[in-house]
C-alpha positions in Angstrom: 230.4 143.7 142.8 232.6 140.7 143.2 235.6 142.5 144.6 235.4 144.9 147.5 238.6 146.9 148.1 239.5 148.3 151.5 242.5 150.6 151.9 244.1 151.1 155.3 246.0 154.3 155.3 247.4 157.2 157.3 249.9 160.0 156.5 252.0 158.9 159.4 253.9 155.7 160.2 253.7 153.7 163.4 249.9 153.8 163.7 249.2 150.1 163.1 248.3 150.0 159.4 249.9 146.6 158.8 248.7 145.2 162.1 245.2 146.2 161.2 245.4 144.7 157.7 246.7 141.4 159.1 243.9 141.1 161.7 241.0 142.2 159.5 242.2 140.0 156.6 242.7 136.9 158.7 239.5 137.6 160.5 237.4 137.7 157.3 239.2 134.7 156.0 238.5 132.8 159.2 234.8 133.4 158.6 235.1 131.6 155.3 235.4 134.7 153.1 237.9 134.7 150.2 240.4 137.5 151.1 243.5 139.0 149.6 245.9 141.3 151.3 248.2 143.4 149.1 251.4 145.1 150.3 251.9 148.5 148.7 254.5 149.5 151.4 258.1 149.2 150.1 259.1 148.0 153.6 257.4 144.7 152.8 256.3 144.2 156.4 253.0 142.5 155.5 254.5 139.3 154.2 257.2 139.4 156.9 254.8 139.7 159.7 252.8 136.7 158.4 255.9 134.6 158.1 256.1 134.8 154.3 259.0 137.1 153.9 259.3 140.0 151.5 259.4 139.6 147.7 259.0 141.7 144.5 255.6 140.2 143.7 253.9 143.6 143.9 256.4 145.1 141.6 256.0 142.4 139.0 252.2 142.8 139.0 252.3 146.6 138.8 254.8 146.6 135.9 253.1 143.8 133.9 250.6 144.7 131.2 249.0 141.3 131.8 248.9 140.9 135.6 246.4 138.1 135.3 249.1 135.9 133.9 251.2 136.4 137.1 248.5 136.5 139.7 248.3 132.9 140.6 252.0 132.6 141.3 252.0 135.9 143.3 249.2 134.8 145.7 250.9 133.4 148.7 248.8 131.2 151.0 248.9 131.8 154.8 249.2 128.9 157.2 245.9 128.2 159.1 244.0 130.5 156.8 243.1 128.7 153.5 240.8 131.5 152.4 243.6 134.2 152.7 246.3 135.0 150.1 249.0 137.7 150.3 250.7 139.6 147.5 254.0 140.5 149.0 256.0 143.6 148.5 259.6 144.8 149.0 261.7 147.8 148.2 261.2 147.1 144.5 257.7 148.5 144.9 259.3 151.9 145.1 260.9 151.3 141.7 257.5 150.6 140.2 256.1 153.8 141.8 259.0 155.8 140.2 258.7 154.1 136.8 254.9 154.5 136.5 255.1 158.1 137.8 257.6 159.1 135.2 256.4 161.6 132.5 257.1 159.1 129.7 255.2 156.2 131.4 252.4 154.8 129.2 250.3 153.9 132.3 249.7 155.5 135.6 250.1 153.8 138.9 246.4 153.9 139.4 245.8 152.2 136.1 248.3 149.5 136.9 246.8 148.9 140.3 243.3 148.8 138.8 244.6 146.2 136.4 245.5 143.9 139.3 242.1 144.4 140.9 240.5 143.6 137.5 242.5 140.4 137.2 241.4 139.4 140.7 237.8 140.0 139.6 238.2 137.9 136.5 239.7 135.0 138.3 237.1 135.1 141.1 234.5 133.3 138.9 231.8 135.4 140.5 232.8 134.7 144.1 232.9 137.7 146.4 236.5 138.6 147.2 237.7 141.1 149.8 240.9 142.9 149.0 242.9 144.9 151.6 245.6 147.4 150.5 248.3 148.1 153.0 249.8 151.4 152.2 253.0 153.3 153.0 252.9 156.4 155.2 252.6 159.8 153.5 250.5 161.0 150.6 252.6 159.7 147.8 251.4 158.2 144.6 251.1 154.7 146.0 248.7 155.8 148.7 246.7 158.0 146.2 246.5 155.1 143.8 245.1 152.9 146.5 242.5 155.5 147.5 241.5 155.8 143.8 240.8 152.1 143.2 239.2 151.4 146.6 235.6 151.6 147.7 236.4 151.8 151.4 239.0 153.5 153.7 239.9 152.7 157.3 242.3 155.2 159.0 244.2 153.8 162.0 245.1 156.5 164.5 247.5 156.4 167.4 245.6 158.6 169.9 248.2 161.3 170.2 247.9 164.8 169.0 250.7 164.3 166.5 248.9 161.4 164.9 245.5 163.1 164.8 246.8 166.1 162.8 247.1 163.8 159.7 243.4 163.2 159.5 242.2 166.5 157.9 244.8 166.2 155.1 243.7 162.7 154.2 240.1 163.8 154.2 240.9 166.6 151.8 242.7 164.2 149.5 239.7 161.8 149.5 237.3 164.5 148.7 239.5 165.8 145.9 239.8 162.4 144.4 236.1 161.8 144.4 235.3 165.2 142.9 238.0 164.9 140.2 237.5 161.3 139.2 234.0 160.5 140.2 235.2 157.6 142.3 237.5 156.8 145.2 237.5 155.4 148.7 234.7 156.2 151.1 235.7 156.6 154.7 234.0 153.9 156.8 236.2 153.9 160.0 238.6 155.8 162.2 240.4 153.1 164.2 242.2 154.2 167.4 245.2 151.9 168.0 247.7 151.6 170.8 245.1 153.1 173.0 246.1 153.6 176.7 243.0 153.9 178.9 244.9 155.6 181.7 246.6 158.2 179.5 244.8 161.5 179.8 246.0 162.6 176.3 244.6 159.4 174.8 241.2 159.9 176.5 241.0 163.5 175.3 242.0 162.6 171.7 239.4 159.7 171.7 236.8 162.1 172.9 237.7 164.6 170.2 237.6 161.9 167.5 234.2 160.7 168.8 232.8 164.3 168.6 234.2 164.8 165.1 233.5 161.5 163.5 230.6 160.1 165.5 229.6 156.6 164.2 232.7 156.4 162.0 234.8 155.9 165.1 235.7 152.2 165.5 236.2 150.5 168.9 239.8 151.2 170.1 242.5 148.6 170.1 244.3 148.9 173.4 248.1 149.1 173.7 249.5 145.6 174.4 253.0 144.2 174.0 251.3 141.0 172.7 250.5 142.6 169.4 254.1 143.4 168.8 255.2 140.0 169.9 252.8 138.2 167.6 254.1 140.1 164.5 257.7 139.1 165.4 256.5 135.5 165.4 254.9 135.6 162.0 251.3 134.8 163.2 248.2 136.9 164.0 247.3 137.5 167.6 244.4 135.0 167.2 246.9 132.2 167.1 249.4 133.7 169.6 247.2 135.1 172.3 243.6 134.3 171.5 242.2 135.3 174.8 244.2 138.5 175.3 243.1 142.1 174.9 244.6 142.4 171.4 242.4 139.5 170.1 239.4 140.9 172.0 239.7 144.4 170.6 240.3 143.3 167.0 237.3 141.0 167.3 235.2 144.0 168.1 236.7 145.9 165.2 236.0 142.9 162.9 232.3 142.9 164.0 232.0 146.5 163.0 233.7 145.9 159.6 231.4 143.0 158.8 228.5 145.2 159.5 229.8 148.2 157.5 230.6 146.0 154.5 227.1 144.4 154.6 228.6 140.9 155.0 226.3 138.0 155.8 228.3 135.3 157.6 226.9 131.9 156.9 228.6 130.2 159.9 230.8 127.9 157.9 234.0 129.6 159.0 235.8 128.4 162.1 235.2 131.8 163.6 237.9 131.8 166.3 236.9 135.4 166.9 233.8 134.6 168.8 230.7 136.9 168.8 
C-alpha cells in the first residue's frame, strides 16, 4: 500500500480538526515522510492557516475526470517542509459536493475523491505517501466520502459534554459504511484537544473517554493561546513556539500516530519534534 489515508473528522466544529491535520502532517513531513494534506472543508482554513491562502484546487480535482492531469499544479508546497504538499479548498468545494450529489451526476463524491487518491498513488512511483483529509463538521456527503476512501480515522474531541455526544453517531456511521461497502476508515485515535487540566468537566470527560475507548485515547493536547496565535501567523507551532506546551503535546500525539501507522523512521528527517 503506497498511499495511507487518514481522515480527521468530528460532527461538531471547533474541536481542532484543522489544527490537528496541520501538526500531524507537518510532523510526518519533518521526519522525511512524503505527506499530502487535502482540505475538504469549504471554509478553506487549511491553506490559510499554513500561509497559502484558499483556492478552488479541491473543486477542480473533484470535478475532473482526469485528476492526475491537474494534480501537480494543485500540490502547494509549504515553507520549511519540503516533504509536505497541500491541496487547498474554498467555498467552491461545496459546489462540487452539490454537483456530485445530484441525482443526474455520473459519479459520486466518493468515486471522485477516490480518483484523486488513485492519482496520488500513480504519481508516487512506489514511494509511501501519507494523505490527511481535513473534513467539514457534520455528517454530510463530504465527510462520508472521506470516511469511505480512508483507512484510518482520528476524532478530535473538545472535552466538554456537548462535544462528546457526537462520538456515538460517528461510530455508527463508520460501522454502517464498513458493513455496506466492505471498506472504510478504522478508528485509531480519539484525540482530546483544548484540554484544561484544572477544569473538573474536562477531567470527568477525559476519564469517561478513557473508560470507553481505552488504548484508542490519544494523549490530550492542552488548551493554549499559542496554538491559536500560530495559526493566525500561517506557521505550525513547531516554528512559532517550539518549546511550548502545544508543541510538546502534539509531539506526543505524533509519536502515537507513528506507532499506530507502523511507520519506521530512518532518522533522516530533521525531527524538530524530539523523542
